[in-house]
C-alpha positions in Angstrom: 207.3 208.1 49.6 210.6 206.9 48.2 211.3 203.7 50.1 210.4 200.1 49.9 206.8 200.8 48.8 207.4 203.7 46.5 205.4 203.7 43.2 207.3 204.0 40.0 206.4 205.7 36.7 208.4 204.8 33.6 208.9 207.7 31.1 209.8 206.6 27.6 210.6 209.2 24.8 210.0 207.8 21.4 210.2 208.7 17.7 209.2 206.3 14.9 209.6 203.1 17.0 206.7 201.2 15.6 208.7 198.0 15.1 209.6 197.7 18.8 207.2 199.9 20.8 204.7 197.1 21.7 207.5 195.0 23.2 209.0 198.0 25.0 205.7 198.9 26.6 205.0 195.3 27.6 208.4 195.1 29.3 208.0 198.5 31.0 204.6 197.6 32.4 206.1 194.6 34.2 208.0 197.0 36.4 206.0 200.1 37.0 202.6 201.5 38.0 202.4 203.3 34.7 204.3 203.7 31.5 204.2 207.1 29.8 205.2 207.0 26.2 206.1 210.5 25.0 205.9 210.8 21.3 208.0 213.5 19.5 206.0 213.5 16.3 206.3 210.0 14.9 205.2 209.5 11.3 204.6 205.8 11.7 202.1 204.0 14.1 204.3 204.3 17.2 201.7 206.3 19.2 198.8 204.0 18.3 200.7 200.8 19.0 201.9 202.1 22.3 198.3 203.0 23.3 197.2 199.5 22.3 199.9 198.0 24.4 198.7 199.8 27.5 200.8 202.9 27.7 199.7 206.4 28.5 200.6 208.3 25.3 201.6 212.0 25.4 202.6 214.2 22.6 205.5 216.7 23.0 207.9 218.7 20.9 210.7 216.6 19.4 213.8 216.2 21.6 214.5 213.7 24.3 214.9 216.3 27.0 211.6 218.0 26.1 209.8 214.7 25.8 211.0 213.3 29.1 210.1 216.6 30.9 206.6 216.4 29.5 206.3 212.8 30.6 207.6 213.5 34.1 205.1 216.4 34.4 202.3 213.9 33.8 203.6 211.1 35.9 201.7 210.2 39.1 204.3 208.1 41.0 206.9 208.8 43.7 209.8 207.7 41.5 210.6 208.5 37.9 212.4 205.9 35.8 213.6 207.1 32.3 213.9 204.2 29.8 214.7 204.3 26.1 212.5 202.3 23.7 215.4 200.1 22.6 216.2 199.0 26.2 214.8 196.2 28.3 214.9 196.4 32.1 216.4 193.6 34.2 214.3 191.3 36.2 213.3 192.7 39.6 214.2 196.3 38.4 211.5 197.8 40.6 212.6 195.9 43.7 216.2 197.0 43.1 215.2 200.6 42.7 213.0 200.6 45.9 215.8 198.9 47.9 218.4 201.4 46.7 216.2 204.4 47.6 215.1 202.8 50.9 218.8 202.6 51.7 219.2 206.3 51.2 220.1 206.7 47.5 218.9 209.9 46.0 219.1 208.7 42.4 220.8 205.9 40.4 221.1 203.9 37.3 221.7 200.3 36.1 224.6 198.6 34.4 224.1 197.8 30.7 224.7 194.9 28.4 224.5 195.3 24.6 222.4 192.6 23.0 225.1 191.1 20.8 227.3 188.1 21.2 230.3 190.0 19.8 233.2 190.2 22.2 233.9 193.8 21.2 230.4 194.9 22.1 230.5 193.0 25.4 233.7 195.0 26.1 231.9 198.3 25.1 229.2 197.5 27.7 231.7 196.8 30.4 233.6 200.0 29.7 230.3 202.0 29.8 229.6 200.5 33.3 233.2 201.1 34.5 233.2 204.7 33.3 229.9 205.5 34.9 230.8 203.9 38.2 234.0 205.9 38.3 232.6 209.2 37.2 229.1 209.1 38.6 227.8 210.1 35.2 224.9 208.1 33.8 223.6 207.9 30.2 220.0 207.4 29.1 220.7 203.8 28.1 221.4 203.0 31.8 217.8 203.8 32.9 218.2 206.7 35.2 215.9 206.8 38.2 215.2 209.4 40.9 212.4 210.7 43.1 210.1 213.1 41.4 210.8 215.6 44.3 214.5 215.6 43.4 213.7 215.8 39.7 211.5 218.9 40.3 214.1 220.5 42.6 216.8 220.4 40.0 214.6 221.6 37.2 214.4 218.4 35.3 216.3 217.9 32.0 217.8 221.0 30.5 216.0 221.8 27.3 219.0 221.0 25.1 219.0 218.7 22.0 222.0 216.5 23.0 223.8 215.5 26.2 220.7 216.0 28.3 221.5 212.8 30.3 225.1 213.9 30.9 223.9 217.4 32.0 221.3 216.0 34.5 223.8 213.5 35.9 226.4 216.2 36.5 223.9 218.3 38.4 222.6 215.4 40.4 226.2 214.4 41.3 226.6 217.8 43.0 223.9 216.6 45.4 224.8 212.9 45.8 226.6 210.1 44.1 224.3 207.7 42.2 223.4 204.2 43.2 225.2 202.1 40.5 223.0 199.0 40.3 224.8 195.9 38.9 221.6 194.5 37.4 221.9 195.0 33.6 219.6 196.8 31.2 219.7 195.0 27.8 220.4 197.7 25.2 220.0 197.3 21.4 223.4 197.1 19.7 222.0 198.4 16.4 223.9 201.8 16.6 227.2 200.1 17.0 226.5 197.4 14.4 225.3 199.9 11.8 228.0 202.4 12.2 230.9 200.2 13.3 232.1 199.5 16.9 235.3 201.5 16.7 233.8 204.4 14.9 230.8 204.7 17.2 233.0 204.6 20.4 235.4 207.2 19.0 232.5 209.5 18.0 230.9 209.2 21.5 234.2 210.1 23.1 234.7 213.0 20.7 231.2 214.5 21.4 231.6 214.1 25.2 235.1 215.7 25.1 233.8 218.5 23.0 230.9 219.1 25.3 233.2 219.0 28.4 235.4 221.7 26.7 232.4 224.0 26.2 230.9 223.1 22.8 227.2 223.9 22.7 224.8 220.9 22.6 223.0 222.6 19.7 226.2 222.6 17.6 227.1 219.0 18.6 223.5 218.0 17.6 223.9 219.6 14.2 227.3 217.9 13.7 226.2 214.5 14.8 222.9 214.3 13.0 224.2 216.2 10.0 226.4 213.2 9.1 223.7 210.6 9.4 
């Protein structure tokens, strides 16, 4: 069932998110039949705190793609919704997803808003939404959703260390354009604030351009995380 009464499972990959995981699980449980937190080997109390907050906690090899595939395999619902731990879903997210899929959408994502009053970061969020609506490509921050039947049919996330969301979106776009929901996921601005807005945006463009030109996700992962 993928229509107005479809059940939803949230899959949340995590690594050392003890400071925010309880709030993330509480928010997720407002919208879904179950919240599966997939821990990639945290060295803090992330797993314990997620369990205390009411999540189903699963261990998996580190890497968002591997973690999300493990969570999807355990999920019991008709629809899978992939949410990062530093994101908060909009009000009525479940209703919006069900309405989109009842109207014939095969998959989709939400708009985003960065949780900062800075005008530059408001502009970054608007640009992310515009780019995604134009290209049909969604990122993990936008809370990608799809039926588990479709997820299984495309083989889930490719087991790559970076760009797994871009890769999945590209494969899904060959089947159907996404439903681009205008309700906004609130995304932590910490990445932009810590590294600088211009630097972070330029880096993101650089990695995506390199990936589009054939650079391997493994090499990009080494380059990106090697400088942090």
